[in-house]
C-alpha positions as a LaTeX table, in Angstrom:
\begin{tabular}{lrrr}
\hline
Residue & $x$ (\AA) & $y$ (\AA) & $z$ (\AA) \\
\hline
Unk1 & 39.35 & 67.31 & 75.85 \\
Unk2 & 39.47 & 67.41 & 72.04 \\
Unk3 & 37.26 & 65.11 & 69.99 \\
Unk4 & 40.24 & 63.00 & 68.92 \\
Unk5 & 41.64 & 62.49 & 72.41 \\
Unk6 & 41.15 & 59.04 & 73.86 \\
Unk7 & 39.81 & 59.22 & 77.40 \\
Unk8 & 41.90 & 57.77 & 80.20 \\
Unk9 & 40.84 & 55.72 & 83.11 \\
Unk10 & 41.97 & 56.46 & 86.73 \\
Unk11 & 45.74 & 55.85 & 86.96 \\
Unk12 & 46.41 & 57.02 & 83.40 \\
Unk13 & 45.47 & 53.86 & 81.49 \\
Unk14 & 43.78 & 54.44 & 78.10 \\
Unk15 & 40.01 & 53.68 & 78.37 \\
Unk16 & 38.73 & 51.18 & 75.79 \\
Unk17 & 36.83 & 52.63 & 72.93 \\
Unk18 & 33.14 & 51.78 & 72.53 \\
Unk19 & 32.47 & 48.52 & 70.76 \\
Unk20 & 30.93 & 48.47 & 67.37 \\
Unk21 & 27.89 & 46.38 & 66.47 \\
Unk22 & 27.40 & 45.50 & 62.77 \\
Unk23 & 24.14 & 44.06 & 61.31 \\
Unk24 & 25.41 & 41.50 & 58.71 \\
Unk25 & 22.13 & 39.64 & 58.29 \\
Unk26 & 18.82 & 38.96 & 59.96 \\
Unk27 & 17.47 & 42.63 & 59.59 \\
Unk28 & 14.29 & 43.40 & 57.61 \\
Unk29 & 14.08 & 39.70 & 56.88 \\
Unk30 & 13.69 & 36.63 & 59.09 \\
Unk31 & 16.71 & 34.83 & 57.83 \\
Unk32 & 20.58 & 35.02 & 57.72 \\
Unk33 & 21.05 & 36.26 & 61.36 \\
Unk34 & 24.58 & 37.47 & 61.79 \\
Unk35 & 25.50 & 40.20 & 64.31 \\
Unk36 & 29.13 & 41.19 & 64.71 \\
Unk37 & 30.64 & 42.73 & 67.89 \\
Unk38 & 34.02 & 44.39 & 67.50 \\
Unk39 & 36.03 & 45.91 & 70.27 \\
Unk40 & 39.67 & 46.89 & 70.63 \\
Unk41 & 40.78 & 43.41 & 71.36 \\
Unk42 & 37.96 & 41.06 & 70.15 \\
Unk43 & 35.64 & 40.28 & 67.26 \\
Unk44 & 32.68 & 38.13 & 68.16 \\
Unk45 & 29.84 & 36.98 & 65.82 \\
Unk46 & 26.48 & 36.18 & 67.38 \\
Unk47 & 24.63 & 33.74 & 65.19 \\
Unk48 & 25.78 & 32.63 & 61.76 \\
Unk49 & 22.69 & 31.84 & 59.74 \\
Unk50 & 21.77 & 31.16 & 56.11 \\
Unk51 & 19.60 & 33.49 & 54.10 \\
Unk52 & 16.44 & 31.77 & 52.70 \\
Unk53 & 13.54 & 32.94 & 50.57 \\
Unk54 & 13.96 & 35.32 & 47.61 \\
Unk55 & 16.76 & 34.62 & 45.18 \\
Unk56 & 18.43 & 37.96 & 46.01 \\
Unk57 & 18.70 & 36.91 & 49.64 \\
Unk58 & 19.89 & 33.46 & 48.81 \\
Unk59 & 22.59 & 34.85 & 46.64 \\
Unk60 & 23.96 & 36.64 & 49.72 \\
Unk61 & 25.00 & 33.26 & 51.11 \\
Unk62 & 27.73 & 33.14 & 48.41 \\
Unk63 & 29.17 & 36.51 & 49.46 \\
Unk64 & 31.88 & 36.96 & 51.98 \\
Unk65 & 30.96 & 38.67 & 55.25 \\
Unk66 & 32.87 & 41.80 & 54.56 \\
Unk67 & 35.16 & 40.78 & 57.45 \\
Unk68 & 38.02 & 38.24 & 57.34 \\
Unk69 & 36.65 & 35.00 & 58.87 \\
Unk70 & 40.03 & 34.19 & 60.27 \\
Unk71 & 39.92 & 37.43 & 62.45 \\
Unk72 & 36.69 & 36.35 & 64.19 \\
Unk73 & 37.65 & 34.93 & 67.52 \\
Unk74 & 34.46 & 33.24 & 68.52 \\
Unk75 & 30.87 & 32.60 & 67.36 \\
Unk76 & 27.96 & 32.50 & 69.73 \\
Unk77 & 24.94 & 30.49 & 68.43 \\
Unk78 & 21.46 & 30.98 & 69.92 \\
Unk79 & 19.89 & 27.82 & 68.52 \\
Unk80 & 20.06 & 25.19 & 65.87 \\
Unk81 & 17.71 & 26.45 & 63.23 \\
Unk82 & 19.42 & 26.88 & 59.76 \\
Unk83 & 18.81 & 30.59 & 59.69 \\
Unk84 & 20.94 & 31.00 & 62.84 \\
Unk85 & 23.63 & 28.34 & 62.28 \\
Unk86 & 23.57 & 27.28 & 58.65 \\
Unk87 & 26.43 & 29.47 & 57.54 \\
Unk88 & 28.95 & 27.90 & 59.85 \\
Unk89 & 30.54 & 25.44 & 57.44 \\
Unk90 & 31.09 & 28.31 & 55.01 \\
Unk91 & 32.64 & 30.45 & 57.65 \\
Unk92 & 35.07 & 27.63 & 58.62 \\
Unk93 & 35.87 & 27.11 & 54.92 \\
Unk94 & 36.84 & 30.82 & 54.70 \\
Unk95 & 39.25 & 30.45 & 57.69 \\
Unk96 & 37.44 & 30.73 & 60.96 \\
Unk97 & 39.12 & 28.67 & 63.66 \\
Unk98 & 37.59 & 29.90 & 67.02 \\
Unk99 & 35.20 & 28.23 & 69.40 \\
Unk100 & 31.50 & 28.05 & 68.50 \\
Unk101 & 29.80 & 28.70 & 71.80 \\
Unk102 & 26.34 & 27.31 & 72.38 \\
Unk103 & 24.29 & 25.02 & 74.61 \\
Unk104 & 25.00 & 21.20 & 74.48 \\
Unk105 & 21.56 & 20.40 & 72.98 \\
Unk106 & 22.15 & 23.12 & 70.34 \\
Unk107 & 25.49 & 21.53 & 69.45 \\
Unk108 & 23.85 & 18.14 & 68.96 \\
Unk109 & 20.95 & 19.50 & 66.99 \\
Unk110 & 23.09 & 21.77 & 64.85 \\
Unk111 & 25.23 & 18.87 & 63.65 \\
Unk112 & 22.07 & 17.10 & 62.48 \\
Unk113 & 20.82 & 20.27 & 60.73 \\
Unk114 & 24.09 & 21.05 & 59.05 \\
Unk115 & 24.65 & 17.56 & 57.80 \\
Unk116 & 21.17 & 17.60 & 56.38 \\
Unk117 & 21.72 & 21.03 & 54.79 \\
Unk118 & 24.93 & 19.84 & 53.08 \\
Unk119 & 23.33 & 16.64 & 51.83 \\
Unk120 & 20.36 & 18.56 & 50.33 \\
Unk121 & 22.71 & 21.13 & 48.68 \\
Unk122 & 24.74 & 18.24 & 47.13 \\
Unk123 & 21.57 & 16.43 & 45.95 \\
Unk124 & 20.11 & 19.60 & 44.38 \\
Unk125 & 23.41 & 20.44 & 42.58 \\
Unk126 & 23.63 & 16.78 & 41.29 \\
Unk127 & 19.94 & 16.90 & 40.13 \\
Unk128 & 20.44 & 20.27 & 38.45 \\
Unk129 & 23.58 & 19.10 & 36.68 \\
Unk130 & 21.93 & 15.81 & 35.54 \\
Unk131 & 18.78 & 17.54 & 34.24 \\
Unk132 & 20.24 & 20.94 & 33.16 \\
Unk133 & 17.75 & 23.20 & 34.94 \\
Unk134 & 20.32 & 25.42 & 36.73 \\
Unk135 & 21.80 & 28.43 & 35.05 \\
Unk136 & 25.13 & 27.55 & 36.75 \\
Unk137 & 27.51 & 25.25 & 34.87 \\
Unk138 & 28.11 & 23.23 & 36.87 \\
Unk139 & 25.84 & 23.83 & 39.83 \\
Unk140 & 27.76 & 23.47 & 43.17 \\
Unk141 & 26.65 & 23.27 & 46.80 \\
Unk142 & 27.37 & 26.08 & 49.09 \\
Unk143 & 29.26 & 23.64 & 51.31 \\
Unk144 & 29.58 & 19.81 & 51.50 \\
Unk145 & 29.85 & 17.22 & 54.25 \\
Unk146 & 33.54 & 17.81 & 54.59 \\
Unk147 & 32.93 & 21.38 & 55.49 \\
Unk148 & 30.39 & 20.27 & 58.04 \\
Unk149 & 32.91 & 17.82 & 59.57 \\
Unk150 & 35.28 & 20.70 & 59.82 \\
Unk151 & 32.84 & 23.08 & 61.48 \\
Unk152 & 31.40 & 20.76 & 64.16 \\
Unk153 & 34.94 & 20.17 & 65.55 \\
Unk154 & 34.76 & 23.91 & 66.88 \\
Unk155 & 31.58 & 23.38 & 68.86 \\
Unk156 & 32.24 & 24.19 & 72.57 \\
Unk157 & 29.12 & 23.70 & 74.71 \\
Unk158 & 28.40 & 26.28 & 77.41 \\
Unk159 & 26.14 & 25.57 & 80.45 \\
Unk160 & 23.04 & 27.70 & 80.81 \\
Unk161 & 23.32 & 30.35 & 83.46 \\
Unk162 & 27.06 & 30.10 & 83.75 \\
Unk163 & 29.17 & 33.19 & 82.99 \\
Unk164 & 32.30 & 32.35 & 80.93 \\
Unk165 & 35.17 & 34.37 & 79.50 \\
Unk166 & 35.16 & 34.47 & 75.69 \\
Unk167 & 38.34 & 36.58 & 75.89 \\
Unk168 & 40.01 & 38.19 & 78.81 \\
Unk169 & 37.74 & 41.18 & 78.32 \\
Unk170 & 34.37 & 39.76 & 77.10 \\
Unk171 & 32.10 & 37.65 & 79.19 \\
Unk172 & 29.16 & 35.53 & 78.03 \\
Unk173 & 26.04 & 34.17 & 79.79 \\
Unk174 & 23.35 & 32.01 & 78.07 \\
Unk175 & 19.70 & 31.99 & 79.33 \\
Unk176 & 16.99 & 29.57 & 78.40 \\
Unk177 & 15.10 & 30.91 & 75.28 \\
Unk178 & 12.09 & 28.51 & 75.25 \\
Unk179 & 12.04 & 28.37 & 71.43 \\
Unk180 & 13.34 & 24.92 & 70.64 \\
Unk181 & 15.41 & 22.46 & 72.75 \\
Unk182 & 18.71 & 24.13 & 73.65 \\
Unk183 & 17.72 & 27.60 & 72.51 \\
Unk184 & 19.08 & 30.55 & 74.42 \\
Unk185 & 19.13 & 34.31 & 74.65 \\
Unk186 & 22.53 & 35.84 & 74.92 \\
Unk187 & 24.04 & 38.34 & 77.41 \\
Unk188 & 27.50 & 39.75 & 76.67 \\
Unk189 & 29.59 & 42.00 & 78.98 \\
Unk190 & 32.16 & 43.91 & 77.04 \\
Unk191 & 35.59 & 45.20 & 77.99 \\
Unk192 & 34.28 & 48.74 & 78.69 \\
Unk193 & 31.56 & 47.40 & 80.98 \\
Unk194 & 28.71 & 47.90 & 78.53 \\
Unk195 & 26.33 & 44.99 & 77.91 \\
Unk196 & 24.54 & 43.53 & 74.88 \\
Unk197 & 21.65 & 41.12 & 74.86 \\
Unk198 & 20.46 & 39.09 & 71.83 \\
Unk199 & 17.02 & 37.55 & 72.14 \\
Unk200 & 17.72 & 34.90 & 69.50 \\
Unk201 & 14.30 & 33.44 & 68.66 \\
Unk202 & 12.06 & 33.93 & 71.70 \\
Unk203 & 9.85 & 31.09 & 72.64 \\
Unk204 & 6.22 & 31.41 & 73.56 \\
Unk205 & 4.68 & 30.68 & 76.94 \\
Unk206 & 2.24 & 28.29 & 75.43 \\
Unk207 & 4.73 & 25.83 & 73.98 \\
Unk208 & 3.42 & 22.31 & 74.69 \\
Unk209 & 6.88 & 20.86 & 75.39 \\
Unk210 & 9.22 & 23.65 & 76.69 \\
Unk211 & 9.05 & 26.01 & 79.68 \\
Unk212 & 8.79 & 29.76 & 78.80 \\
Unk213 & 11.95 & 31.78 & 78.21 \\
Unk214 & 13.86 & 33.07 & 81.17 \\
Unk215 & 13.03 & 36.70 & 81.89 \\
Unk216 & 14.95 & 39.51 & 80.27 \\
Unk217 & 17.12 & 41.06 & 82.95 \\
Unk218 & 18.29 & 44.18 & 81.01 \\
Unk219 & 21.24 & 45.30 & 78.90 \\
Unk220 & 22.52 & 48.51 & 77.42 \\
Unk221 & 21.77 & 47.30 & 73.92 \\
Unk222 & 19.03 & 44.67 & 73.04 \\
Unk223 & 18.62 & 42.95 & 69.68 \\
Unk224 & 15.00 & 41.83 & 69.74 \\
Unk225 & 13.55 & 39.37 & 67.25 \\
Unk226 & 10.30 & 40.57 & 65.61 \\
Unk227 & 9.05 & 37.65 & 63.55 \\
Unk228 & 5.58 & 38.03 & 64.87 \\
Unk229 & 5.88 & 41.68 & 65.80 \\
Unk230 & 2.55 & 42.53 & 64.28 \\
Unk231 & 0.62 & 39.33 & 65.11 \\
Unk232 & $-1.08$ & 37.55 & 67.99 \\
Unk233 & $-1.33$ & 33.71 & 68.35 \\
Unk234 & $-4.77$ & 32.23 & 68.91 \\
Unk235 & $-4.05$ & 28.79 & 70.33 \\
Unk236 & $-7.63$ & 27.68 & 70.51 \\
Unk237 & $-8.30$ & 28.63 & 66.98 \\
Unk238 & $-5.04$ & 26.87 & 65.86 \\
Unk239 & $-6.12$ & 23.60 & 67.45 \\
Unk240 & $-9.57$ & 23.79 & 65.83 \\
Unk241 & $-8.27$ & 24.80 & 62.41 \\
Unk242 & $-5.70$ & 21.97 & 62.50 \\
Unk243 & $-8.21$ & 19.32 & 63.45 \\
Unk244 & $-10.78$ & 20.55 & 60.98 \\
Unk245 & $-8.31$ & 20.47 & 58.06 \\
Unk246 & $-7.42$ & 16.84 & 58.80 \\
Unk247 & $-11.04$ & 15.80 & 59.29 \\
Unk248 & $-12.19$ & 17.44 & 56.05 \\
Unk249 & $-9.33$ & 15.88 & 54.02 \\
Unk250 & $-9.75$ & 12.44 & 55.45 \\
Unk251 & $-13.46$ & 12.55 & 54.83 \\
Unk252 & $-12.92$ & 13.06 & 51.10 \\
Unk253 & $-10.23$ & 10.45 & 50.87 \\
Unk254 & $-7.27$ & 12.83 & 50.45 \\
Unk255 & $-3.82$ & 13.11 & 51.99 \\
Unk256 & $-2.66$ & 15.82 & 54.37 \\
Unk257 & 0.91 & 16.92 & 53.88 \\
Unk258 & 2.41 & 19.11 & 56.63 \\
Unk259 & 5.73 & 20.82 & 55.90 \\
Unk260 & 7.28 & 21.04 & 59.29 \\
Unk261 & 10.62 & 22.24 & 60.55 \\
Unk262 & 12.53 & 19.12 & 61.64 \\
Unk263 & 13.56 & 20.79 & 65.00 \\
Unk264 & 10.80 & 21.23 & 67.44 \\
Unk265 & 7.90 & 21.83 & 64.95 \\
Unk266 & 7.79 & 18.14 & 63.96 \\
Unk267 & 7.74 & 17.18 & 67.67 \\
Unk268 & 4.88 & 19.67 & 68.39 \\
Unk269 & 2.94 & 18.42 & 65.33 \\
Unk270 & 3.29 & 14.79 & 66.31 \\
Unk271 & 2.18 & 15.68 & 69.89 \\
Unk272 & $-0.96$ & 17.29 & 68.51 \\
Unk273 & $-1.62$ & 14.39 & 66.14 \\
Unk274 & $-1.25$ & 11.98 & 69.05 \\
Unk275 & $-3.87$ & 14.02 & 71.00 \\
Unk276 & $-6.22$ & 13.94 & 68.02 \\
Unk277 & $-5.80$ & 10.12 & 67.71 \\
Unk278 & $-6.38$ & 9.76 & 71.36 \\
Unk279 & $-9.63$ & 11.92 & 71.18 \\
Unk280 & $-10.89$ & 9.85 & 68.22 \\
Unk281 & $-10.62$ & 12.74 & 65.80 \\
Unk282 & $-7.84$ & 10.99 & 63.72 \\
Unk283 & $-9.02$ & 7.53 & 62.99 \\
Unk284 & $-6.60$ & 4.81 & 63.84 \\
Unk285 & $-7.00$ & 3.47 & 60.25 \\
Unk286 & $-5.46$ & 6.74 & 58.82 \\
Unk287 & $-1.65$ & 6.17 & 58.69 \\
Unk288 & 0.67 & 9.13 & 59.82 \\
Unk289 & 4.09 & 9.04 & 58.12 \\
Unk290 & 7.07 & 10.97 & 59.43 \\
Unk291 & 9.20 & 11.37 & 56.36 \\
Unk292 & 12.29 & 13.24 & 57.49 \\
Unk293 & 15.49 & 11.58 & 58.68 \\
Unk294 & 16.59 & 14.92 & 60.24 \\
Unk295 & 13.29 & 15.13 & 62.16 \\
Unk296 & 13.60 & 11.60 & 63.38 \\
Unk297 & 17.15 & 12.21 & 64.51 \\
Unk298 & 16.05 & 15.38 & 66.27 \\
Unk299 & 13.22 & 13.48 & 67.91 \\
Unk300 & 15.81 & 11.13 & 69.38 \\
Unk301 & 17.58 & 14.16 & 71.03 \\
Unk302 & 14.26 & 15.36 & 72.52 \\
Unk303 & 13.46 & 11.87 & 73.83 \\
Unk304 & 16.87 & 11.82 & 75.51 \\
Unk305 & 16.10 & 15.22 & 77.05 \\
Unk306 & 12.92 & 13.67 & 78.53 \\
Unk307 & 14.96 & 10.69 & 79.79 \\
Unk308 & 17.58 & 13.02 & 81.33 \\
Unk309 & 14.84 & 15.27 & 82.83 \\
Unk310 & 16.01 & 18.38 & 81.07 \\
Unk311 & 15.18 & 21.57 & 83.08 \\
Unk312 & 13.88 & 23.11 & 79.78 \\
Unk313 & 10.93 & 20.69 & 79.67 \\
Unk314 & 7.56 & 21.14 & 81.20 \\
Unk315 & 6.76 & 19.01 & 84.24 \\
Unk316 & 3.77 & 17.23 & 82.55 \\
Unk317 & 6.09 & 16.18 & 79.73 \\
Unk318 & 8.67 & 14.87 & 82.31 \\
Unk319 & 5.81 & 13.10 & 84.08 \\
Unk320 & 4.84 & 11.12 & 80.95 \\
Unk321 & 8.35 & 9.83 & 80.54 \\
Unk322 & 9.23 & 8.04 & 77.26 \\
Unk323 & 5.63 & 8.07 & 76.30 \\
Unk324 & 5.61 & 11.80 & 75.86 \\
Unk325 & 7.51 & 11.80 & 72.50 \\
Unk326 & 7.24 & 8.15 & 71.45 \\
Unk327 & 7.19 & 7.72 & 67.71 \\
Unk328 & 5.42 & 4.36 & 68.01 \\
Unk329 & 1.98 & 5.50 & 66.83 \\
Unk330 & 3.44 & 6.84 & 63.60 \\
Unk331 & 5.30 & 5.32 & 60.58 \\
Unk332 & 8.88 & 6.51 & 60.17 \\
Unk333 & 10.35 & 6.84 & 56.65 \\
Unk334 & 14.04 & 6.85 & 57.28 \\
Unk335 & 15.33 & 5.54 & 53.90 \\
Unk336 & 14.83 & 6.96 & 50.45 \\
Unk337 & 12.90 & 3.78 & 49.50 \\
Unk338 & 10.60 & 4.10 & 52.46 \\
Unk339 & 9.92 & 7.66 & 51.39 \\
Unk340 & 9.18 & 6.57 & 47.86 \\
Unk341 & 6.82 & 3.78 & 49.14 \\
Unk342 & 4.61 & 6.42 & 50.71 \\
Unk343 & 3.53 & 7.27 & 47.13 \\
Unk344 & 1.74 & 3.93 & 46.78 \\
Unk345 & $-0.53$ & 4.51 & 49.77 \\
Unk346 & $-4.09$ & 5.03 & 48.75 \\
Unk347 & $-6.95$ & 6.57 & 50.77 \\
Unk348 & $-6.63$ & 9.08 & 53.66 \\
Unk349 & $-3.16$ & 9.66 & 55.06 \\
Unk350 & $-1.05$ & 12.21 & 56.92 \\
Unk351 & 2.58 & 13.04 & 55.88 \\
Unk352 & 4.73 & 15.11 & 58.13 \\
Unk353 & 7.93 & 16.12 & 56.32 \\
Unk354 & 10.59 & 18.77 & 56.21 \\
Unk355 & 11.51 & 21.47 & 55.28 \\
Unk356 & 9.00 & 23.72 & 57.05 \\
Unk357 & 8.98 & 26.49 & 54.49 \\
Unk358 & 9.21 & 23.99 & 51.58 \\
Unk359 & 12.55 & 25.28 & 50.51 \\
Unk360 & 13.98 & 21.80 & 50.01 \\
Unk361 & 13.90 & 18.22 & 51.30 \\
Unk362 & 11.63 & 15.38 & 50.92 \\
Unk363 & 8.46 & 17.47 & 51.33 \\
Unk364 & 9.00 & 18.83 & 47.80 \\
Unk365 & 8.49 & 15.35 & 46.30 \\
Unk366 & 5.19 & 14.93 & 48.18 \\
Unk367 & 4.06 & 18.40 & 47.14 \\
Unk368 & 4.97 & 17.68 & 43.54 \\
Unk369 & 2.67 & 14.67 & 43.58 \\
Unk370 & $-0.18$ & 15.90 & 45.83 \\
Unk371 & $-0.67$ & 19.62 & 44.83 \\
Unk372 & $-2.58$ & 18.86 & 41.56 \\
Unk373 & $-5.36$ & 16.94 & 43.36 \\
Unk374 & $-8.20$ & 18.86 & 45.05 \\
Unk375 & $-8.82$ & 16.01 & 47.53 \\
Unk376 & $-5.52$ & 16.77 & 49.25 \\
Unk377 & $-4.50$ & 19.51 & 51.77 \\
Unk378 & $-1.26$ & 21.23 & 52.59 \\
Unk379 & $-1.23$ & 22.48 & 56.19 \\
Unk380 & 1.36 & 25.25 & 56.85 \\
Unk381 & 1.91 & 25.22 & 60.55 \\
Unk382 & 4.46 & 27.95 & 61.21 \\
Unk383 & 6.00 & 31.13 & 59.91 \\
Unk384 & 6.53 & 31.16 & 56.17 \\
Unk385 & 9.15 & 33.72 & 55.00 \\
Unk386 & 8.58 & 35.82 & 51.87 \\
Unk387 & 10.02 & 34.17 & 48.78 \\
Unk388 & 9.57 & 30.60 & 50.00 \\
Unk389 & 7.17 & 28.06 & 48.54 \\
Unk390 & 5.22 & 27.77 & 51.80 \\
Unk391 & 4.52 & 31.56 & 51.69 \\
Unk392 & 3.55 & 31.33 & 48.05 \\
Unk393 & 1.05 & 28.72 & 48.96 \\
Unk394 & $-0.33$ & 30.71 & 51.89 \\
Unk395 & $-0.65$ & 33.70 & 49.52 \\
Unk396 & $-2.74$ & 31.82 & 47.12 \\
Unk397 & $-0.27$ & 30.83 & 44.40 \\
Unk398 & $-2.00$ & 28.78 & 41.67 \\
Unk399 & 1.30 & 27.17 & 40.46 \\
Unk400 & 4.50 & 26.38 & 42.34 \\
Unk401 & 7.94 & 25.89 & 40.74 \\
Unk402 & 9.98 & 22.92 & 41.80 \\
Unk403 & 12.51 & 20.70 & 40.06 \\
Unk404 & 12.63 & 23.11 & 37.05 \\
Unk405 & 8.92 & 23.02 & 36.31 \\
Unk406 & 5.62 & 24.59 & 37.39 \\
Unk407 & 3.15 & 22.41 & 39.33 \\
Unk408 & $-0.59$ & 23.39 & 39.43 \\
Unk409 & $-2.00$ & 24.06 & 42.95 \\
Unk410 & $-5.38$ & 22.56 & 43.24 \\
Unk411 & $-5.12$ & 21.13 & 46.70 \\
Unk412 & $-6.57$ & 22.96 & 49.73 \\
Unk413 & $-4.07$ & 25.09 & 51.57 \\
Unk414 & $-4.60$ & 25.68 & 55.30 \\
Unk415 & $-2.62$ & 28.34 & 57.06 \\
Unk416 & $-2.15$ & 27.54 & 60.76 \\
Unk417 & 0.78 & 29.84 & 61.88 \\
Unk418 & $-0.24$ & 29.76 & 65.47 \\
Unk419 & 1.78 & 26.52 & 65.89 \\
Unk420 & 4.86 & 28.62 & 65.58 \\
Unk421 & 7.45 & 28.35 & 68.33 \\
Unk422 & 8.00 & 32.10 & 68.22 \\
Unk423 & 6.56 & 34.51 & 70.78 \\
Unk424 & 3.83 & 36.73 & 69.41 \\
Unk425 & 3.78 & 40.61 & 69.75 \\
Unk426 & 1.96 & 40.53 & 73.14 \\
Unk427 & 4.33 & 37.85 & 74.55 \\
Unk428 & 7.36 & 39.87 & 73.38 \\
Unk429 & 6.04 & 42.90 & 75.14 \\
Unk430 & 5.39 & 40.92 & 78.36 \\
Unk431 & 8.98 & 39.61 & 78.23 \\
Unk432 & 10.28 & 43.21 & 77.91 \\
Unk433 & 8.08 & 44.98 & 80.43 \\
Unk434 & 9.78 & 43.79 & 83.60 \\
Unk435 & 13.24 & 44.86 & 82.59 \\
Unk436 & 14.93 & 48.28 & 82.83 \\
Unk437 & 15.04 & 50.19 & 79.55 \\
Unk438 & 18.08 & 49.56 & 77.33 \\
Unk439 & 19.85 & 52.50 & 75.79 \\
Unk440 & 18.67 & 51.27 & 72.37 \\
Unk441 & 16.55 & 48.24 & 71.22 \\
Unk442 & 17.14 & 47.12 & 67.65 \\
Unk443 & 14.39 & 45.06 & 65.87 \\
Unk444 & 15.99 & 42.18 & 64.01 \\
Unk445 & 14.74 & 38.85 & 62.55 \\
Unk446 & 11.47 & 40.09 & 61.14 \\
Unk447 & 10.08 & 41.26 & 57.91 \\
Unk448 & 9.97 & 45.02 & 57.62 \\
Unk449 & 6.30 & 45.51 & 58.38 \\
Unk450 & 6.54 & 43.32 & 61.51 \\
Unk451 & 9.75 & 45.03 & 62.74 \\
Unk452 & 8.36 & 48.45 & 62.31 \\
Unk453 & 5.06 & 47.58 & 64.04 \\
Unk454 & 6.90 & 46.20 & 67.02 \\
Unk455 & 9.29 & 49.24 & 67.14 \\
Unk456 & 6.32 & 51.61 & 67.21 \\
Unk457 & 4.66 & 49.63 & 69.90 \\
Unk458 & 7.84 & 49.56 & 72.13 \\
Unk459 & 8.19 & 53.29 & 71.72 \\
Unk460 & 4.47 & 53.94 & 72.44 \\
Unk461 & 3.93 & 51.55 & 75.41 \\
Unk462 & 7.40 & 51.38 & 77.02 \\
Unk463 & 8.93 & 54.76 & 75.97 \\
Unk464 & 12.03 & 52.93 & 74.89 \\
Unk465 & 14.34 & 54.06 & 71.91 \\
Unk466 & 13.66 & 51.37 & 69.35 \\
Unk467 & 15.19 & 51.12 & 65.82 \\
Unk468 & 14.83 & 49.02 & 62.75 \\
Unk469 & 18.48 & 48.85 & 61.47 \\
Unk470 & 19.48 & 48.35 & 57.90 \\
Unk471 & 21.55 & 45.56 & 56.51 \\
Unk472 & 25.32 & 46.29 & 56.85 \\
Unk473 & 24.77 & 49.15 & 59.17 \\
Unk474 & 27.20 & 49.58 & 62.11 \\
Unk475 & 26.39 & 51.30 & 65.47 \\
Unk476 & 28.25 & 52.03 & 68.70 \\
Unk477 & 27.47 & 50.02 & 71.82 \\
Unk478 & 26.83 & 52.56 & 74.58 \\
\hline
\end{tabular}
């Protein structure tokens, strides 16, 4: 057979050519996840996230995919974090009209996230135009609320564990991912019989609310997240460091501000604060403010999951019922005025506000006010990507730019990344060990050092072929 001859199946039918996998985002960075699967008859995008962090990454959000959005037949979304779903309104604006396949909780949470994202972009553009601090004339949002309204009409919930046909030739199964409510890892069976798995963001076994991810059952090709590919979580140290930061700050009459992702991280932080309150380590006189409408909306979704006895939740959380995630001990700031009123609170206080990497949202206003005072503390409770304000704080920045000016950093900064909802390197390895070796495992959703460390460990300990791909690269699925 010559190299240009297409093989035939028994009976003379032309065998399908191998599918092509393109890495359009989420490689050598933890944001912008987009993985395109192209076969003879289908074009499927797995995840559709925004780039965050450095300006050169954020600029990529304004670029087209390199593929016509109208030609993409479906999008599969692993979970509702912005770096996995935040580009969807832009994709629909460019002509995508297919189903957005995901779990029902992810569909609900993603709507909350996308509306908040659009509102923030519109507010930032308005503020920049009023105050003249943007180089763009005029500054515009990447997308607006009308784009979000258009996008959410295409959400098509898929039950966990149920195989469905995306097209007549491609089948999809979602499995519990254990990262946030509704998160899933993806298994695709392609028209030529080859299989592709995408881990999404893999949860950790020690999550206080969610059950661990379902075991990896194998695939020809695996896309493995590597956010913490070179780190290990120390839960006991995390609890101690968190409690000590709050105690120190309260003792000197300062305010603790906790930038927290509105999805899941806020729920975990509030759960931890409630335990500290119960143990007497967080005095009842110290108010705790939850200043994030998106987080409060997401909290309602989590509380409904408890009420409906979601199979994703731990038995001890279900046993507590509505008390498990009750916001009653805390003060909710839903309106802009309620957020502003927090500024008048004197004495010790705790403020939990989004966004988690301090890339936008109400937390910026609190940081603007609190960073210059050494009595205060910023507690960073999860992964902070390079180029974000949270990462700058963790790395010891003495000034932070926001709203067009530099603010001095004199407050204490406590880095407590072990609250992350991501599996660490050991937990990733444990998830992989029980499965048969894929043909190739690609390290995605990690900064370069983390991805390369995990690649080397997989090669050394499992003997698997592991690769850190490059942005824009395309490979065959065999």
